[in-house]
C-alpha positions as CSV (number, residue, x, y, z in Angstrom):
1,M,0.0,0.0,0.0
2,D,1.4,3.4,-1.0
3,L,1.0,6.1,1.7
4,F,2.1,9.6,1.0
5,L,1.8,13.0,2.6
6,R,1.0,16.0,0.4
7,R,-0.5,19.5,0.7
8,A,-4.3,19.5,0.7
9,E,-6.2,20.9,-2.2
10,D,-9.6,22.6,-2.1
11,S,-11.0,19.3,-3.5
12,D,-9.8,17.5,-0.3
13,A,-11.9,19.6,2.1
14,A,-14.8,17.1,2.3
15,A,-12.5,14.1,3.0
16,V,-10.4,16.1,5.5
17,A,-13.6,17.0,7.4
18,E,-14.8,13.4,7.4
19,V,-11.4,12.3,8.9
20,W,-11.8,15.0,11.6
21,L,-15.4,14.0,12.4
22,R,-14.7,10.2,12.6
23,S,-11.5,10.7,14.5
24,F,-13.0,13.2,17.0
25,D,-16.0,11.0,17.7
26,A,-13.8,7.9,18.1
27,A,-11.1,9.5,20.3
28,L,-13.2,11.8,22.3
29,P,-16.6,10.2,22.9
30,T,-17.2,12.2,26.1
31,V,-16.4,15.6,24.6
32,R,-19.4,17.6,23.4
33,R,-18.8,18.9,19.9
34,A,-19.5,22.7,19.7
35,H,-20.6,22.4,16.0
36,D,-22.7,20.0,14.1
37,D,-21.3,17.9,11.2
38,D,-22.4,20.3,8.5
39,D,-20.8,23.3,10.3
40,V,-17.6,21.3,10.6
41,R,-17.7,20.5,6.9
42,R,-18.2,24.1,5.9
43,W,-15.4,25.2,8.2
44,F,-12.9,22.9,6.6
45,A,-14.1,23.9,3.1
46,S,-14.1,27.6,3.7
47,V,-11.4,28.2,6.3
48,V,-9.1,25.4,7.1
49,V,-8.1,23.9,3.7
50,P,-8.0,27.2,1.8
51,Q,-6.5,29.4,4.6
52,R,-4.2,27.1,6.6
53,E,-1.2,25.0,5.8
54,T,-3.1,21.7,5.6
55,W,-1.5,18.4,4.8
56,V,-3.2,15.0,4.1
57,A,-2.0,11.4,4.3
58,V,-3.3,9.5,1.3
59,A,-3.3,5.7,0.9
60,D,-5.1,3.9,-2.0
61,G,-6.5,7.2,-3.1
62,V,-8.3,7.9,0.2
63,V,-7.4,10.6,2.8
64,R,-6.4,8.7,6.0
65,G,-5.2,11.6,8.1
66,M,-4.7,15.3,8.3
67,L,-2.4,17.9,9.8
68,V,-3.0,21.6,10.0
69,L,-0.4,24.2,10.8
70,A,-0.9,27.9,11.4
71,D,2.0,30.1,12.3
72,V,3.7,28.1,15.2
73,E,0.5,26.3,16.1
74,L,-0.1,22.7,15.3
75,E,-3.9,23.3,15.1
76,Q,-5.1,19.9,14.0
77,L,-3.7,16.3,13.8
78,Y,-6.4,13.7,13.3
79,L,-6.2,10.2,11.8
80,A,-8.9,7.9,10.5
81,P,-9.6,5.6,13.5
82,D,-8.4,2.5,11.7
83,W,-5.1,4.2,11.0
84,R,-4.2,5.0,14.6
85,G,-1.2,3.0,15.9
86,R,0.3,2.5,12.5
87,G,3.0,5.2,12.5
88,L,1.1,7.8,10.5
89,G,1.0,10.2,13.4
90,D,4.8,9.9,13.7
91,H,5.1,10.8,10.0
92,F,2.9,13.9,10.5
93,M,4.9,14.9,13.6
94,E,8.2,14.7,11.6
95,L,6.7,16.8,8.9
96,A,5.4,19.4,11.4
97,K,8.8,19.7,13.0
98,Q,10.4,20.1,9.6
99,R,7.9,22.8,8.6
100,R,8.3,24.6,12.0
101,P,11.9,23.8,13.1
102,E,12.1,26.6,15.7
103,R,8.9,25.9,17.7
104,L,5.5,24.2,17.8
105,E,2.6,24.8,20.2
106,L,-0.6,22.9,20.5
107,W,-3.7,22.4,22.7
108,T,-5.3,19.1,23.5
109,F,-8.1,18.1,25.8
110,Q,-7.1,16.8,29.2
111,V,-9.3,13.7,28.7
112,N,-7.4,12.8,25.5
113,G,-4.8,10.5,27.2
114,A,-3.6,8.9,23.9
115,A,-2.9,12.3,22.4
116,R,-1.1,13.5,25.5
117,R,1.1,10.5,25.6
118,F,1.8,10.9,21.8
119,Y,2.9,14.5,22.2
120,V,5.1,13.9,25.2
121,R,6.7,11.0,23.4
122,H,7.5,13.5,20.6
123,G,9.2,15.9,23.0
124,F,6.4,18.3,23.8
125,V,6.3,19.8,27.3
126,E,3.1,20.8,29.1
127,V,3.1,24.6,29.8
128,E,-0.5,25.4,30.7
129,R,-3.7,23.8,31.9
130,T,-7.1,25.5,31.7
131,D,-10.6,24.8,32.8
132,G,-11.8,24.9,29.2
133,M,-13.7,28.2,29.4
134,R,-11.7,29.6,26.5
135,N,-12.5,26.7,24.0
136,A,-15.8,26.2,22.2
137,E,-16.3,22.8,23.8
138,R,-15.8,24.1,27.3
139,E,-13.6,21.1,27.9
140,P,-10.5,21.4,30.2
141,D,-7.4,21.4,28.0
142,I,-3.6,21.5,28.1
143,R,-1.2,23.6,26.0
144,Y,2.0,21.9,24.9
145,L,5.2,23.4,23.5
146,W,8.0,21.8,21.5
147,K,11.5,23.2,20.9
148,P,14.4,21.5,19.2
149,E,17.4,20.2,21.2
150,G,19.4,23.0,22.8
151,H,16.4,25.0,23.8
152,A,14.9,24.5,27.2
153,V,11.2,25.1,27.8
154,R,10.4,26.7,31.2
155,T,7.2,25.9,33.0
156,D,5.8,29.4,32.1
157,G,6.1,28.5,28.4
158,T,9.1,30.7,27.7
159,V,12.1,29.2,26.0
160,S,15.8,29.7,26.7
161,T,18.7,28.7,24.4
162,A,21.4,26.6,26.0
163,V,24.8,28.2,25.3
164,A,27.9,26.2,25.7
165,S,30.7,27.9,27.6
166,N,34.2,27.5,26.2
167,D,36.1,28.8,29.2
168,S,39.5,27.2,29.7
């Protein structure tokens, strides 16, 4: 099976939205979605795919996963439920770090233990927890930050660069 990552095109918006809907429902069954299916589809077609850096994973001509980057934010990373645990998320994370080599930030819901473990495994550090009052779902969430080697992330979310001393 050929799997490849590519930039999403406008014609991918419906498939990207379907991956998001299926993945969200499978991974977060206790989280109330703030928008119905049709609103989500419109949002992907009119905002996400045309205005954000959106990538898709395609296998056998079918979109199996999606990644959305905006500035330093990893806004969306969702996989078709039957594609979880097959390394696709790792490929997307590698791509995200290549595209944003200086810094990545993201939010995930506190109840999403699988996502939290995934991000920590990929070097993200928790820098903030909220009660969810700032997100549309009103679900407690966590902000994570990733910086490449040689950059320390402080608990307040700021970053310091490690400088080697050459004192003799």
